[in-house]
C-alpha positions in Angstrom: 14.8 -62.4 38.4 14.9 -64.1 35.0 11.2 -63.2 34.8 12.1 -59.6 35.0 14.7 -59.9 32.3 12.4 -61.8 30.0 9.5 -59.4 30.6 11.7 -56.5 29.5 12.9 -58.4 26.5 9.3 -59.2 25.5 8.3 -55.6 26.0 11.1 -54.4 23.8 10.4 -57.0 21.1 6.7 -56.0 21.0 7.5 -52.4 21.1 9.7 -52.8 18.0 6.9 -54.6 16.2 4.3 -52.1 17.1 6.5 -49.1 16.5 7.2 -50.3 13.1 3.6 -51.1 12.6 2.3 -47.8 13.9 5.4 -45.9 12.8 6.8 -48.4 10.4 3.9 -49.0 8.1 4.4 -46.2 5.7 2.1 -46.9 3.0 1.7 -44.7 0.1 -0.4 -46.8 -2.3 1.8 -47.0 -5.3 1.8 -49.1 -8.4 5.6 -49.3 -8.3 6.7 -47.1 -5.5 10.4 -47.5 -4.9 11.4 -48.0 -1.3 13.6 -45.5 0.4 17.4 -45.9 0.2 18.6 -48.9 2.1 20.4 -48.3 5.4 24.1 -48.7 4.6 25.8 -51.6 6.4 29.4 -51.4 5.3 30.2 -48.9 8.0 27.7 -50.4 10.5 27.9 -51.3 14.1 30.5 -53.4 15.8 29.2 -57.0 15.5 31.7 -58.2 18.1 29.3 -57.0 20.8 25.7 -58.2 21.5 24.4 -54.7 21.0 26.3 -54.3 17.7 24.9 -57.6 16.4 21.4 -56.6 17.4 21.8 -53.3 15.6 23.1 -55.1 12.5 20.1 -57.4 12.6 17.8 -54.4 12.8 19.4 -52.7 9.8 19.0 -56.0 7.8 15.4 -56.4 9.0 14.5 -52.8 8.1 16.0 -53.1 4.6 14.1 -56.4 4.1 10.9 -54.7 5.3 11.3 -52.0 2.7 11.7 -54.6 0.0 8.7 -56.7 1.2 6.4 -53.7 1.5 7.5 -52.4 -1.9 6.5 -55.8 -3.4 3.1 -55.4 -1.7 2.7 -51.9 -3.3 3.6 -49.8 -0.4 6.5 -47.4 0.5 8.5 -48.1 3.7 11.4 -46.0 5.0 14.0 -48.2 6.8 14.1 -47.1 10.5 16.6 -49.4 12.3 16.7 -49.6 16.1 19.8 -48.6 18.0 21.0 -50.5 21.0 23.9 -48.3 22.2 23.2 -46.8 25.7 24.6 -43.4 26.5 26.5 -43.0 29.8 23.9 -42.5 32.5 21.1 -44.1 30.6 19.6 -46.9 32.7 16.1 -46.9 31.2 14.8 -50.4 31.1 17.7 -52.0 33.0 17.0 -54.5 35.7 17.1 -52.5 39.1 19.2 -55.3 40.6 22.0 -54.5 38.2 22.1 -50.8 39.0 23.7 -49.4 42.2 21.1 -48.0 44.6 22.4 -44.5 44.7 22.6 -44.3 40.9 19.1 -45.6 40.6 17.7 -43.3 43.2 19.3 -40.2 41.5 17.9 -41.3 38.2 14.4 -42.0 39.4 14.3 -38.6 41.2 14.3 -37.0 37.8 12.9 -39.6 35.4 10.8 -42.0 37.3 11.1 -45.3 35.6 12.5 -43.4 32.6 10.2 -45.1 30.0 6.9 -43.4 30.4 6.3 -39.7 31.2 9.9 -38.9 31.1 9.9 -39.5 27.4 7.1 -36.9 27.1 8.7 -34.3 29.3 12.3 -34.9 28.1 11.8 -36.1 24.5 15.4 -35.3 23.4 17.2 -36.5 26.6 19.5 -39.4 25.8 18.9 -40.7 29.4 15.4 -41.7 28.6 15.8 -43.5 25.3 15.4 -47.3 25.8 18.0 -49.2 23.7 16.2 -51.1 21.0 14.2 -48.1 19.7 14.7 -46.2 16.5 16.6 -42.9 16.6 14.4 -39.9 16.1 10.8 -39.8 14.9 9.8 -42.8 12.7 9.1 -41.3 9.3 6.7 -44.1 8.6 4.1 -42.9 11.2 3.2 -39.9 9.2 3.0 -41.8 5.9 0.7 -44.4 7.4 -1.4 -41.8 9.1 -2.0 -40.0 5.9 -3.8 -43.0 4.3 -7.5 -43.4 4.0 -9.0 -46.1 6.3 -9.3 -48.7 3.7 -5.7 -48.3 2.4 -4.4 -48.1 6.0 -6.1 -51.4 6.8 -4.5 -52.9 3.6 -1.2 -51.6 4.7 -1.5 -53.1 8.2 -2.4 -56.5 6.6 0.7 -56.3 4.4 2.9 -55.2 7.3 2.0 -57.6 10.1 -1.2 -59.4 9.1 -3.3 -56.9 11.2 -1.6 -57.6 14.5 -1.4 -53.9 15.3 -5.1 -53.5 14.8 -5.9 -56.5 17.0 -3.5 -55.1 19.7 -5.2 -51.7 19.6 -8.7 -53.4 19.8 -7.7 -55.2 22.9 -6.8 -52.0 24.6 -3.1 -52.6 24.3 -3.4 -55.6 26.6 -3.2 -58.7 24.4 -0.6 -59.0 21.8 -1.4 -61.3 18.8 0.9 -63.3 16.6 2.1 -61.3 13.6 1.9 -62.2 10.0 2.6 -60.3 6.7 6.1 -59.0 6.2 6.9 -59.1 9.9 6.5 -62.8 10.0 8.4 -63.4 6.7 11.3 -61.3 7.9 11.4 -63.0 11.3 11.9 -66.3 9.5 14.6 -64.8 7.2 16.7 -63.3 10.0 16.0 -66.1 12.5 13.6 -64.4 14.8 14.1 -61.6 17.3 17.4 -59.8 17.7 20.2 -61.1 19.8 20.2 -58.5 22.5 16.5 -58.9 23.5 15.9 -62.6 22.9 16.6 -65.4 25.3 19.2 -68.0 24.5 18.2 -71.0 22.4 21.2 -73.1 23.5 19.9 -76.1 25.4 22.8 -76.1 27.9 22.4 -72.4 28.6 18.6 -72.8 28.9 19.0 -75.6 31.5 21.4 -73.4 33.4 19.0 -70.5 33.3 16.1 -72.6 34.4 18.1 -73.9 37.3 19.1 -70.4 38.3 15.5 -69.2 38.0 14.3 -72.0 40.3 17.0 -71.2 42.8 16.1 -67.6 42.7 12.3 -68.2 43.2 12.9 -70.7 46.1 15.8 -68.9 47.9 14.7 -68.3 51.5 16.4 -64.9 51.7 14.8 -63.7 48.4 11.3 -65.0 49.5 11.5 -63.2 52.8 12.7 -60.0 51.1 9.8 -60.3 48.6 7.3 -60.6 51.4 8.7 -57.5 53.1 8.7 -55.7 49.7 5.0 -56.5 49.2 4.1 -55.4 52.7 5.9 -52.1 52.3 4.1 -51.4 49.1 0.7 -52.2 50.6 1.5 -49.8 53.5 2.1 -47.1 50.9 -1.3 -47.7 49.5 -0.4 -49.8 46.5 -2.1 -53.0 45.4 0.2 -56.1 45.3 -1.4 -59.1 43.5 1.6 -61.3 44.0 4.9 -61.3 46.0 6.4 -64.0 43.8 10.1 -63.3 43.0 10.4 -62.2 39.4 6.8 -60.8 39.5 6.6 -58.3 42.4 9.4 -56.1 41.0 7.3 -55.5 37.8 4.1 -54.6 39.6 4.2 -50.8 39.9 6.2 -50.2 36.7 3.5 -52.1 34.8 0.8 -50.1 36.4 2.4 -46.8 35.5 3.0 -48.1 32.0 -0.6 -49.1 31.5 -1.8 -45.7 32.8 0.5 -43.9 30.5 -0.5 -45.9 27.5 -4.3 -46.1 28.1 -5.2 -42.9 29.9 -2.2 -40.6 30.0 -2.4 -37.5 32.3 -3.4 -34.3 30.6 -0.5 -32.5 32.2 2.5 -34.7 31.4 4.7 -32.9 34.1 2.2 -33.8 36.7 2.1 -37.3 35.4 5.9 -37.5 35.7 5.7 -36.2 39.3 3.3 -38.9 40.2 5.5 -41.5 38.4 8.6 -40.3 40.3 6.8 -40.8 43.6 5.7 -44.3 42.6 9.2 -45.2 41.3 10.9 -44.0 44.5 8.4 -45.8 46.7 9.1 -48.9 44.6 12.8 -48.4 45.0 12.8 -48.0 48.8 10.4 -50.9 49.4 12.4 -53.2 47.1 15.9 -52.2 48.2 16.6 -55.4 50.2 14.9 -57.5 47.7 16.9 -56.2 44.7 20.1 -56.8 46.8 19.1 -60.4 47.4 18.2 -60.8 43.7 21.4 -59.4 42.3 23.5 -62.6 42.3 20.7 -64.5 40.5 20.4 -61.7 37.9 24.1 -61.8 37.3 24.1 -65.5 36.9 21.3 -65.4 34.4 23.1 -62.8 32.4 26.3 -64.9 32.4 24.4 -67.8 30.7 23.0 -65.5 28.1 19.5 -64.7 29.2 18.6 -61.0 29.1 
């Protein structure tokens, strides 16, 4: 199940980069435009928790981004991410860590909680994925107001054109970032602590062992096969029943559809997503139960 955890982590990391890029790059071409007021840190988050440390890193990164973009001749409004999760918000959490009845109730209203639910319930705290900025990113409008040439220059300054390359690929192939994003990642030591995997060799070894145990466990393998068969019976395509992969299948399909060709009627889109998410839940019930101890072990060694 470590694959699931890492996939979510990668998704959140990429989302932050592209959100900043599509929403972050606020580029008013100025000869000496001053960046917006820095996000105060003296009364910031509790850095004794992983979420608090991640939020503190985000505040630092956003302030550095404003300074970097200012040096490049652009305005940038710091828009830090928030990692606190309101009670009842399980958006993006690994299904194996959520009680079945809780997950079923959630999916009956929100589906996976990260796609059409954000369209239909934009102000609902139950569909905000931790690691995203609070409220609308003010940089989106600033960037969108630029002429094409200036916008391209802004994107180059922001991330070396990674956003443009990502869009050109149809939102399928992420590319290494450059510009201010790359500079800041070096300054703050890479991705934030709540979405990055551990770099401690001992913990990595423990995680690798747990992952191998998970992917070769007879009970998990049998449950994964049943999971796949059930999905096929419901009319879904299942490219792989590999543990750590199969549980991502339908969620990724919905996410791609929502990103690349969203339904004209978002409520109908959510209804379809809810059905898919519930089918996924029922078919994977035994599998998630079998995976739970492996997920918990991975979290204990700092992966996730």
